[in-house]
N, C-alpha and C positions, 0 to 999 in steps of 0.2 A: 504494500500500500504506500503510495507516494505521500510524503509529508506536505501538509498545507503550507503554502507560502505565507509568511507573516505579512500583515497589512502594511501598506505604505501610507504614512501620515502626510497629508497635504497641508503645507504651512504657507500662509500668506504673510509676507514680510514687508513692513512699512517703515520707511525712514522719515523722521520728522524734519530732516534737513534737505533742502533742494539744491544746495551748493554742489557744483560739479565734483570737487575734490573732498567731499564730506567724509569725515572719519566714521560717522554713524552709518552712512551708506556703505562705506568700506567694510564695516562689521557684517553687514548683510551679505556682501559679496563673498566674504570669508566663510560665512555660515553656509552659503550655497556650495562653495568649494568643498567644505567638510562633508556636506550631505551626499556628495558624489563619491565618497570613499571612506572616510573615517567614521561616519555615522550612518549606518545602514537603516533602511526602512523609513526614511524621511525625505520628502521632496519639497524644496523651498522655492517659492516664486516671489521675486521682488515685484511688488505692486507700486507702480509710479503714481504718486498722488498729485503731481504737479498740474495735470490737466483739470483737476476739479475746480469748478468756480467757487467763489466765496459763498458760504451757505446763505441762502436767501429763499424763504418759503414761497416768495412770489414766483420762483422758477418751477415750483411744483404745480402741475396742471392735471386736474381730475385724478389725483392719486398716482400720477406718474412723475418721473424725475428726468432731468436732462440726460441725454444718452451717455455722457461720460460718467455721470453719477450712477446711473443704473448699471452700467458695466462694472463699476467699482463695487457696488453693493452685491452684485451677483458673484463676483470673485470672492468677497468676504464670506458670503453665504455658502459657497462651495468648498471653502477651506475647512479642514479639521481643527486647525489651531492657528494662532496668530503670533508672530514675532515682531515686536516693536523695537526699533532703534530710535531712542528718544534723546535728542540733544537738550540741554538745559538753557532756556532763555529767561532771564530775570526770575530765577528760582522756580520756573515752571516749564511746562511743555511748550514746544514751538507752535506758532500759529498754523502752519500747514498741517501738522498732525492733528491739532484740535479740530480744524476744519473737516478733515477726513473722518475723524471719529464722529463728529456731529452729523454729517451726511449719512453715515451708515447706521446711526441711531434713530433716524426718522422711521416712523411706522411703516412696516414692522421692523423692529430693531434686529439687524442681522448679526450683531455681536453676541447676542444672548446665548449663554451656555457654552461658549467657546473657551477652551484652555488657552493661556497666553504666557509669554515670557517677555522680559524687557532687557535690552542692552542699552548702554549709553557710554559715550566717549565725550570728554570735555576737559575743562580745567578744574583745578581744585578738587572738589568732591567727585569728579568724573561723571557729572550729570545726575547724581543721586537724587537731588531734590525734584527733578522732573519725574523720576520714577515714582516717588511718593505721591505726587499729584496724579500721575497716570493711574496708580493703584486706586486712588479715591474715586476717580472717574469710573474705573472699572466696576466698582461696587454698584453704582447706579445702572450700568449697562449690563450687569450680570455676566461679566467676564471673570474667568477663574485663573488668576495668576499663580504660577509656581512660586513657592516661597524661597527655595534654595536650589542652586546657588544664585546669589545676587551677582550682577555683573556691572561694576562701575569701573571705568578706565580713565585715568588721568593721561590724556593724549599728549600733553605738552611737557611731561617730565622726562628728561633724558634717561636712557637713550631712546630715540624716536621709535615708536611702535608701528608707524605707518611710513610708506614711501611718499614721494611728491605727488603721486596720483591718488592718494588716499587709500591705498591698499594696505591691509594689515600684514606686517612682515615679521612680527614677534611670535616665536613659537610657543612661549609660555602662555601668552594671551590667547593664542589659537587653542591651546589645551583647555583653558578656562571656558572659552566659547563652546568647545565640544561638550563640556560637562553640562552647560545650559541646555544644549540641544538634546542631549540624552535625557535630561530631567523632563524637558517638555514632551518628548516622545513617550516616556513612561507615564506621565500624568495624563496625556491625551488618551492613551490606551486604557488607563484606569477609568477615566470618565466615560469612555465608550463601552466599558464592561468587557474589554478584550484582554485584560491583563490581570 
C-alpha cells in the first residue's frame, strides 16, 4: 500500500513595505527559497499589495469590490495560512499593510480562522512593536498567530544580514526563519485537524 502524500500548506505572504530593496520583502523571498528545499510541504506565494487602492467603501458596488481587491481577497481566501513581513512605522504597522488587511476584512472577512506568522526587519527592536499591533488587529479579524518562535531582526546592526538588493544572506537568520516556517506549518496542520 502506497503511503499518503503529506498535504502541502499554501501560504500567502504579504510584505508591508513597497520599497524595491525592502528587507521585509527580502525575508519573504528567503522564506520562498527555504520552502523549495529546507522546509518540505509548504508552498509560499508572495502577494503584491501595491496595486490595491486606498480603502474606500465608495468603491464597493452592490456587494462587489474593484477587480484588484477581489483578486487579492480570493488569494487570501484560498490560502491555508498567512505570513506577514511587517516593517515598523512610528511604532506600528505600515500603511500599505493596514490597507490590505482592511480590504480583506470587509464582509465576508477572508482572514477569519487562518493561522499566521509574523516576520519583521528594522532598526532597534527589529520591528517588534509593529508585530504587537498586528497581533491586536488579528484578535478582531480572528487570525490565529503562532506564539513561538518570534522573529525580530535588527537589519542595521553589523555585520549586514542583507545584500544591496535586499536579499537575506545571513545563514543564522535563515535558520531562524526556517524555524518560523516549521512552526507555522505544524500549527496550520493542527488547526486543520491533520496533525
